[in-house]
VOGU-3710 file (C-alpha; in Angstrom, 3 decimals, decimal comma):
1> maflllndkk> -118,220/106,791/78,153  -117,185/108,435/81,415  -113,450/107,959/82,354  -111,755/108,648/85,627  -108,672/110,972/84,894  -105,644/110,838/87,142  -103,052/113,570/87,549  -99,617/112,039/87,546  -96,372/113,337/89,097  -95,764/115,406/86,109
11> gewkmaydva> -99,042/117,244/86,412  -100,411/115,485/83,308  -103,892/114,055/83,145  -104,198/110,464/82,055  -107,067/108,039/81,670  -107,344/105,401/84,361  -110,507/103,413/83,771  -114,068/103,549/82,315  -116,259/104,540/85,305  -119,514/103,609/83,411
21> aweksvafhg> -118,162/100,037/82,521  -116,883/99,672/86,151  -120,360/100,572/87,498  -121,923/98,046/85,063  -119,548/95,394/86,331  -120,441/96,100/90,063  -124,066/95,976/89,216  -123,642/92,618/87,506  -121,419/91,158/90,201  -123,507/92,604/93,129
31> hicpglaigf> -120,744/94,358/95,171  -117,287/96,055/94,950  -114,316/93,849/95,726  -110,671/93,593/94,767  -111,310/90,450/92,929  -113,793/92,130/90,569  -111,266/95,005/90,029  -108,631/92,356/89,120  -110,771/91,027/86,326  -111,939/94,472/85,229
41> kaaqvglnal> -108,306/95,597/84,953  -107,110/92,526/83,177  -109,786/92,823/80,583  -108,997/96,485/80,060  -105,343/95,596/79,485  -106,313/92,737/77,120  -108,726/94,832/75,020  -106,273/97,679/74,838  -103,422/95,424/73,732  -105,635/94,007/70,970
51> gvaraedeel> -107,034/97,343/70,087  -110,666/96,125/70,193  -113,835/97,003/72,010  -116,483/94,753/73,613  -117,625/91,901/71,326  -121,133/91,909/70,060  -121,158/88,216/69,184  -118,279/85,709/69,026  -115,519/87,971/67,593  -113,484/87,728/70,772
61> vaivendacg> -112,588/84,726/73,023  -111,530/85,010/76,672  -109,863/82,184/78,386  -109,890/82,484/82,174  -107,725/80,275/84,597  -109,993/80,672/87,647  -113,616/80,966/88,608  -113,126/83,894/90,853  -114,960/87,287/91,036  -112,949/88,905/88,310
71> vdaiqvltgc> -114,581/86,611/85,697  -117,810/88,663/86,154  -115,979/91,858/85,077  -114,442/90,046/82,154  -117,904/89,084/80,827  -119,122/92,603/81,080  -116,114/94,316/79,448  -115,464/91,772/76,742  -118,803/90,349/75,936  -117,380/86,870/76,217
81> tigkgnliyr> -119,761/84,615/78,042  -120,494/80,870/78,698  -123,751/81,173/76,815  -122,023/82,400/73,641  -119,322/79,792/73,923  -116,491/82,341/73,788  -115,721/82,309/77,578  -113,434/79,239/78,164  -112,828/78,126/81,768  -109,580/76,271/82,738
91> dygkqvytfa> -109,369/75,272/86,427  -105,779/76,240/87,067  -106,425/78,526/90,026  -104,328/81,267/88,500  -104,936/85,001/87,997  -104,138/84,651/84,322  -106,447/85,649/81,435  -106,068/85,248/77,728  -107,929/87,346/75,212  -108,003/86,679/71,400
101> nrktgeavrv> -109,559/88,254/68,335  -110,963/85,816/65,997  -110,789/88,316/62,991  -107,068/88,885/63,189  -105,918/85,687/65,080  -104,080/87,942/67,711  -103,988/86,770/71,294  -102,789/88,420/74,487  -101,990/86,679/77,701  -102,329/88,766/80,844
111> avnpglldar> -100,665/87,461/84,085  -101,540/89,415/87,239  -98,510/90,214/89,408  -98,808/88,339/92,624  -98,963/89,675/96,013  -100,181/93,206/94,966  -102,528/93,777/98,016  -100,437/92,089/100,638  -97,367/94,168/99,671  -99,474/97,293/99,783
121> deeyrqlrqk> -101,282/96,893/103,054  -100,430/94,723/105,990  -103,483/95,737/107,988  -105,712/94,661/105,113  -103,981/91,235/104,934  -104,406/90,641/108,623  -108,087/91,747/108,591  -108,745/89,582/105,579  -107,347/86,500/107,481  -109,580/87,248/110,470
131> vfggtatqee> -112,696/87,978/108,502  -112,348/84,813/106,279  -111,246/82,809/109,288  -114,320/83,745/111,249  -112,352/85,424/114,166  -112,989/89,033/113,323  -114,810/91,366/115,711  -117,727/93,511/114,405  -115,478/96,576/114,328  -112,803/94,590/112,425
141> rerfsvkhre> -115,393/93,520/109,910  -116,525/97,070/109,404  -112,910/98,127/109,027  -112,310/95,380/106,485  -115,260/96,460/104,484  -113,773/99,938/104,099  -110,399/98,564/103,271  -111,896/96,137/100,798  -113,364/98,876/98,817  -110,162/100,979/98,992
151> aarwllelpd> -108,162/98,018/97,697  -110,456/97,797/94,711  -110,128/101,399/93,829  -106,284/101,199/94,224  -106,142/98,250/91,724  -108,212/100,151/89,267  -105,906/103,060/89,336  -102,674/100,964/89,334  -100,378/101,521/86,333  -100,657/98,457/83,917
161> drfcqwkkid> -96,988/97,638/84,299  -97,247/97,295/88,125  -100,588/95,374/87,852  -99,522/92,650/85,377  -97,260/91,106/82,835  -98,736/90,848/79,410  -97,506/89,542/76,065  -98,926/88,553/72,582  -98,901/84,749/72,057  -99,638/82,292/69,426
171> lqlpgkarif> -102,881/80,655/70,286  -104,951/77,796/68,575  -108,399/79,433/68,771  -111,126/77,190/70,021  -113,838/76,406/67,641  -117,096/78,419/67,696  -119,984/77,019/69,628  -121,956/74,333/67,958  -125,597/73,252/68,098  -126,207/69,584/68,551
181> ssiiceecge> -129,390/67,474/68,406  -131,057/66,581/71,581  -131,575/63,059/72,824  -134,117/62,022/75,389  -132,546/60,174/78,379  -134,213/56,834/78,692  -133,953/56,954/82,491  -134,972/60,524/83,533  -136,856/61,444/80,343  -135,070/64,787/80,056
191> aamepririk> -133,317/66,040/76,850  -129,608/66,284/76,609  -127,195/67,242/73,831  -126,139/64,447/71,780  -122,304/64,429/72,642  -123,323/64,147/76,344  -125,201/60,882/75,909  -123,787/57,641/77,139  -124,936/53,972/76,847  -125,817/52,335/80,120
201> ngkkvclacf> -127,160/48,801/80,168  -128,150/49,301/76,575  -130,039/52,531/77,228  -129,200/56,094/76,001  -128,749/58,071/79,197  -127,610/61,617/80,287  -124,438/62,045/82,129  -126,350/62,640/85,392  -128,043/59,222/85,089  -124,839/57,516/83,833
211> geeygrgw> -122,901/58,237/87,045  -119,217/57,902/87,368  -117,310/57,354/84,150  -115,288/54,164/84,170  -111,440/54,537/84,153  -108,236/52,976/85,215  -106,364/56,062/86,278  -105,391/57,305/82,653
//
């Protein structure tokens, strides 16, 4: 693997990040952005804390608390994916990631420090507001593109203790992915997994055909 080496204040060289893995993450995601760098860095911290490498199958589990850009980098680095059932999404809107090793039962929770980019660069913050608010000029959009890539690189090279807080936690590991029988929906004729079938007017139907679940607020 190719690693970027940084020269610190003491004149010593240290490993910053795996350049080849970063390039794979960018290729998978489609572009360079700070969000992707956050996920990449969080995965790197988690894997290092667990002392493991990328999972070939379901040995690792990743629990992500957002659906932002960084999740793509986490899939590339950890090998945890929706398809394998070892990427768990929780819609909390938080830059928090938990990584667990099924073989040892160890788990690490990585919480990214808030406000990293805003504290670093006021110009970047203002440009971001204009670009996402639709008020930026062409010149400002071009300037933002440059600053966007700079911010991603800065995050990748940031020392772990400035980037996040992490700790080992006790975690009840989710079960491995299961394979269920398929049931043919009696309305649309398409197959759906058995646990997702409902009864509607005496017919077995998929969730899409069933519509809104009945509830009383609890």
